[in-house]
PAMARSE-979220 format. One record per residue (C-alpha): x, z, y. Coordinates in steps of 0.5 Angstrom, whole numbers, plus 2048, in hexadecimal, padded with zeros to 3 digits. Layout:
<sites>
[[X,Z,Y]]
...
</sites>
This chain:
<sites>
[[7D0,7DE,80B]]
[[7D2,7E1,812]]
[[7D6,7DE,818]]
[[7D8,7E0,81F]]
[[7D7,7DD,826]]
[[7DB,7DE,82C]]
[[7D8,7E2,831]]
[[7D2,7E4,82C]]
[[7D2,7EC,82B]]
[[7CF,7EC,824]]
[[7D0,7E8,81D]]
[[7CB,7E3,81B]]
[[7C9,7E0,815]]
[[7CB,7D8,814]]
[[7C8,7D3,80F]]
[[7CA,7D3,808]]
[[7CF,7CE,806]]
[[7CF,7C9,800]]
[[7D5,7CB,7FB]]
[[7DC,7C9,7FE]]
[[7D9,7C8,805]]
[[7DC,7CE,808]]
[[7E2,7CF,804]]
[[7E8,7D1,808]]
[[7ED,7CC,808]]
[[7F3,7D2,808]]
[[7F0,7D6,803]]
[[7EE,7D5,7FC]]
[[7E8,7DA,7FD]]
[[7E1,7D8,7FE]]
[[7DF,7DB,805]]
[[7D9,7DE,802]]
[[7DE,7E3,7FF]]
[[7E0,7E6,806]]
[[7D9,7E8,807]]
[[7D6,7EF,805]]
[[7D0,7F3,808]]
[[7D3,7FA,808]]
[[7D0,7FF,803]]
[[7D1,806,804]]
[[7D5,80A,7FF]]
[[7D0,80E,7FB]]
[[7CD,80F,7F4]]
[[7D4,812,7F1]]
[[7D5,819,7F0]]
[[7DB,81C,7F4]]
[[7E1,81D,7EF]]
[[7E2,825,7ED]]
[[7E9,826,7EC]]
[[7EB,82A,7E5]]
[[7F1,82D,7E9]]
[[7F3,82F,7F0]]
[[7FA,82F,7F1]]
[[7FC,836,7F0]]
[[7FA,834,7E8]]
[[7FF,82F,7E7]]
[[805,835,7E6]]
[[809,831,7EC]]
[[80E,836,7EF]]
[[80D,83B,7F5]]
[[810,836,7FA]]
[[80C,830,7F8]]
[[806,834,7F8]]
[[807,837,7FF]]
[[809,830,802]]
[[802,82E,7FF]]
[[7FE,834,802]]
[[802,832,809]]
[[800,82B,809]]
[[7F9,82D,807]]
[[7F8,82A,800]]
[[7F4,82E,7FB]]
[[7F0,82A,7F7]]
[[7F3,824,7F4]]
[[7F0,81D,7F4]]
[[7EE,81A,7ED]]
[[7F4,816,7EC]]
[[7F8,81C,7EE]]
[[7F4,821,7E9]]
[[7F4,81D,7E3]]
[[7FC,81A,7E4]]
[[800,820,7E6]]
[[7FE,824,7DF]]
[[801,81F,7DA]]
[[806,81D,7DF]]
[[809,824,7DF]]
[[809,824,7D7]]
[[80E,81E,7D8]]
[[809,819,7D6]]
[[809,812,7D8]]
[[803,810,7DD]]
[[7FF,80A,7DE]]
[[7FB,80C,7E5]]
[[7F6,807,7E7]]
[[7F4,808,7EE]]
[[7F2,805,7F4]]
[[7F7,806,7FA]]
[[7F5,80C,7FE]]
[[7F3,810,7F9]]
[[7F9,815,7F9]]
[[7FD,812,7F3]]
[[804,813,7F7]]
[[803,81A,7F6]]
[[801,819,7EF]]
[[808,817,7ED]]
[[80C,81B,7F2]]
[[80A,822,7F1]]
[[80C,822,7E9]]
[[812,81F,7EB]]
[[814,824,7F1]]
[[812,829,7EC]]
[[817,826,7E6]]
[[81C,826,7EB]]
[[81B,82D,7EE]]
[[81D,82F,7E7]]
[[823,82A,7E5]]
[[826,828,7EC]]
[[828,822,7E8]]
[[82B,81D,7ED]]
[[829,815,7ED]]
[[824,817,7E7]]
[[81E,814,7EB]]
[[81D,80C,7EC]]
[[816,80A,7F0]]
[[815,803,7F1]]
[[810,800,7F6]]
[[80E,7F9,7F8]]
[[80F,7FA,800]]
[[814,7FD,805]]
[[80E,801,808]]
[[80B,804,802]]
[[812,806,7FF]]
[[813,809,806]]
[[80C,80D,806]]
[[80E,80F,7FF]]
[[815,812,801]]
[[811,816,807]]
[[80C,819,802]]
[[812,81B,7FE]]
[[815,81E,804]]
[[80F,822,806]]
[[80D,824,7FF]]
[[814,827,7FD]]
[[816,82A,804]]
[[81A,830,803]]
[[81C,82F,7FC]]
[[823,82B,7FD]]
[[821,825,7FA]]
[[823,81E,7FD]]
[[821,817,7FD]]
[[824,810,7FF]]
[[820,80A,801]]
[[822,804,7FF]]
[[81F,7FE,802]]
[[820,7F7,805]]
[[820,7F6,80C]]
[[825,7FC,80D]]
[[82C,7FD,80D]]
[[82F,7FD,806]]
[[835,800,808]]
[[832,806,80A]]
[[82D,806,804]]
[[834,805,800]]
[[837,80C,803]]
[[830,810,802]]
[[830,80D,7FA]]
[[837,810,7F9]]
[[835,817,7FC]]
[[831,818,7F6]]
[[82A,819,7F8]]
[[825,81B,7F3]]
[[820,816,7F3]]
[[821,80E,7F5]]
[[81B,80B,7F8]]
[[81B,803,7F9]]
[[819,7FC,7F9]]
[[81B,7F8,7F3]]
[[81F,7F3,7F6]]
[[824,7F8,7FA]]
[[824,7FC,7F4]]
[[826,7F6,7F0]]
[[82C,7F5,7F5]]
[[82F,7FC,7F5]]
[[82F,7FB,7ED]]
[[833,7F4,7EE]]
[[837,7F7,7F3]]
[[839,7FD,7EE]]
[[837,802,7F3]]
[[831,805,7EF]]
[[831,807,7E8]]
[[82B,809,7E5]]
[[82D,80C,7DE]]
[[82B,813,7E1]]
[[824,811,7E2]]
[[81F,815,7DE]]
[[818,813,7E2]]
[[817,80C,7E4]]
[[811,80B,7E9]]
[[80D,804,7EA]]
[[809,805,7F0]]
[[804,7FF,7F1]]
[[806,7FB,7EB]]
[[801,7F6,7EC]]
[[803,7F4,7F3]]
[[80B,7F4,7F1]]
[[809,7EF,7EB]]
[[805,7EB,7F0]]
[[80B,7EB,7F5]]
[[80F,7E8,7EF]]
[[813,7EE,7EE]]
[[812,7EF,7E6]]
[[819,7EC,7E5]]
[[81C,7F1,7E9]]
[[818,7F6,7E6]]
[[81A,7F4,7DF]]
[[822,7F4,7E1]]
[[821,7FB,7E5]]
[[81E,7FE,7DF]]
[[823,7FB,7DA]]
[[828,800,7DE]]
[[824,806,7DC]]
[[825,80B,7D6]]
[[820,809,7D1]]
[[81E,811,7D1]]
[[81A,812,7D7]]
[[814,813,7DA]]
[[810,80D,7DD]]
[[80A,80D,7E2]]
[[807,807,7E4]]
[[802,807,7E9]]
[[7FD,801,7EB]]
[[7F7,7FF,7EE]]
[[7F6,7F9,7E8]]
[[7F8,7F8,7E1]]
[[7FA,7F1,7E2]]
[[7FE,7ED,7DC]]
[[805,7EF,7DF]]
[[803,7F6,7E0]]
[[801,7F7,7D9]]
[[807,7F3,7D6]]
[[80B,7F8,7DA]]
[[807,7FE,7D8]]
[[809,7FC,7D0]]
[[810,7FB,7D1]]
[[812,801,7D6]]
[[80D,806,7D3]]
[[80D,80B,7CD]]
[[806,80D,7CB]]
[[803,80E,7D3]]
[[7FD,811,7D5]]
[[7F8,80D,7D9]]
[[7F4,80F,7DE]]
[[7F0,80B,7E3]]
[[7EC,80D,7E9]]
[[7EB,806,7EC]]
[[7E5,806,7F0]]
[[7E1,7FF,7F2]]
[[7E6,7FA,7F4]]
[[7E1,7F6,7F8]]
[[7E1,7FB,7FE]]
[[7D9,7FA,7FF]]
[[7D9,800,804]]
[[7DD,7FB,809]]
[[7D9,7F7,80D]]
[[7DC,7F0,80C]]
[[7DB,7E9,810]]
[[7DE,7E2,812]]
[[7DF,7DF,818]]
[[7DF,7D8,819]]
[[7E4,7D4,81D]]
[[7E6,7CD,81E]]
[[7EE,7CE,81F]]
[[7F3,7D3,820]]
[[7F2,7D3,827]]
[[7EB,7D4,826]]
[[7ED,7DA,822]]
[[7F1,7DD,827]]
[[7EC,7DC,82C]]
[[7E7,7E0,828]]
[[7EC,7E5,825]]
[[7EE,7E7,82C]]
[[7E6,7E8,82E]]
[[7E5,7EC,828]]
[[7EB,7F1,82A]]
[[7E8,7F2,831]]
[[7E2,7F5,82E]]
[[7E2,7FD,82E]]
[[7E0,7FE,827]]
[[7E7,7FA,825]]
[[7EB,801,826]]
[[7F0,800,820]]
[[7F1,7F9,81D]]
[[7F5,7F6,818]]
[[7F6,7EF,818]]
[[7F9,7EB,812]]
[[7FC,7E4,813]]
[[800,7E0,80E]]
[[807,7DF,810]]
[[80C,7E3,813]]
[[80D,7DE,819]]
[[805,7DE,81A]]
[[804,7E5,81A]]
[[80A,7E6,81F]]
[[807,7E1,824]]
[[800,7E3,823]]
[[802,7EA,825]]
[[806,7E8,82B]]
[[800,7E3,82D]]
[[7FB,7E9,82D]]
[[800,7EE,831]]
[[801,7E8,837]]
[[7F9,7E9,837]]
[[7F9,7F0,839]]
[[7F8,7F2,831]]
[[7FE,7F6,82F]]
[[800,7F4,828]]
[[806,7F6,823]]
[[808,7F2,81D]]
[[80B,7F3,817]]
[[80D,7EE,812]]
[[813,7EC,80E]]
[[818,7EA,814]]
[[817,7F0,817]]
[[81D,7F5,815]]
[[81B,7FC,812]]
[[81B,800,819]]
[[817,7FB,81C]]
[[812,7FB,817]]
[[812,803,817]]
[[811,803,81F]]
[[80B,7FE,81E]]
[[808,802,819]]
[[809,809,81D]]
[[806,806,823]]
[[800,804,820]]
[[7FF,80A,81C]]
[[800,80E,822]]
[[7FB,80A,826]]
[[801,807,82B]]
[[7FE,800,82A]]
[[7F7,7FF,826]]
[[7F9,7F8,823]]
[[7FD,7F7,81D]]
[[7FF,7F0,81B]]
[[802,7EF,814]]
[[803,7EB,80E]]
[[801,7ED,807]]
[[807,7F2,807]]
[[802,7F7,80A]]
[[7FC,7F6,806]]
[[7FE,7FB,800]]
[[801,802,801]]
[[800,803,808]]
[[7FC,809,809]]
[[7F9,808,811]]
[[7F4,80D,813]]
[[7EE,80B,817]]
[[7EE,803,817]]
[[7E8,801,819]]
[[7E9,7F9,818]]
[[7ED,7F4,814]]
[[7ED,7ED,816]]
[[7EF,7E8,811]]
[[7F2,7E3,817]]
[[7F5,7DF,811]]
[[7F1,7E0,80A]]
[[7F5,7E2,804]]
[[7F6,7DD,7FE]]
[[7F3,7E2,7F9]]
[[7ED,7E6,7F9]]
[[7F1,7EC,7F7]]
[[7F5,7EC,7FD]]
[[7EF,7EC,801]]
[[7ED,7F2,7FE]]
[[7F3,7F6,7FF]]
[[7F3,7F3,806]]
[[7EC,7F6,808]]
[[7EE,7FC,805]]
[[7F2,7FE,80B]]
[[7EB,800,80E]]
[[7E5,804,80C]]
[[7EA,809,809]]
[[7E8,811,807]]
[[7E1,810,807]]
[[7E1,80C,80E]]
[[7DD,806,810]]
[[7E1,800,811]]
[[7E0,7F8,813]]
[[7E4,7F2,810]]
[[7E4,7EB,814]]
[[7E7,7E5,811]]
[[7E8,7DE,815]]
[[7E6,7D8,811]]
[[7E8,7D1,814]]
[[7E4,7CB,812]]
</sites>
């Protein structure tokens, strides 16, 4: 086991403790699971795709857009999912975040829409506002020049504006389950014309308690449709959705090692919250902490921590559920563009947000379950780069 001492420039081994002696009071996860010596990713042959994007039979505008963006070789999930999706098959795609799954379902959707131009024919559900927004941005990027339109329907944004946009008749509706259900209950959103239904990060939506909303929404859809379900894990709830919603689906799994062994992981012992803030402030002054996401448990605690760091000449932005959508967007953009190098967040940002070059993830408050820990630290060490994760443990 490891620990960090104020003023020390390196990590040192701490004596082993008897079972339970070092248990973190605020988490059900034993601290030993937060410690890992990074192992370089090796021994796995690079994936050789069977296709390039020109092999899929996509329309000329779409292939030209992909060429312009610089996409030529599909990722594994794209390579294996796009052909059966274009054939009209239901797809179960098991893949980690950051593997290109968004394009795996968007490209067949855009190809189909270019042929039918059917309004309100695609519904995509995502667990968080940020992921829904990211999907919408990718749709707009890939569909450039094809006169295809989307509407983003999420909480925290002006519902009247969203109602107006829905009434204009977009081709594709992208949203979170709560707001979609709200518009259905208001009789604003009618789903009888949906021919493609997408559940992105289905396991996360179930974990967040949306399974009832998802079932209510699915009941409004035509039974004859194409359904895509993308998930990092096949949990019991996801399995039940698959069995209820899908017809003879093709299952494609490209899930990689979920332990994040390539990320250096360590713990930092602290006596109380004030001590944690002191240690965190010292860490963030070090030059190697170039781009850092700090995770906290509560909305109030995250905002207060961001304000405290900013007052200590460590400018930080916060994203949490009490922020409006525009405030969350502004915070994420400033972090992505390096206007600030510290982002303090609740678990709303742990999944679906793809931010490049994050050097460190710090768990100021440990997560309640280990799966959330894996998703949190997965924000660093992306695209083959190294990353470090530190978790505070109070005794």
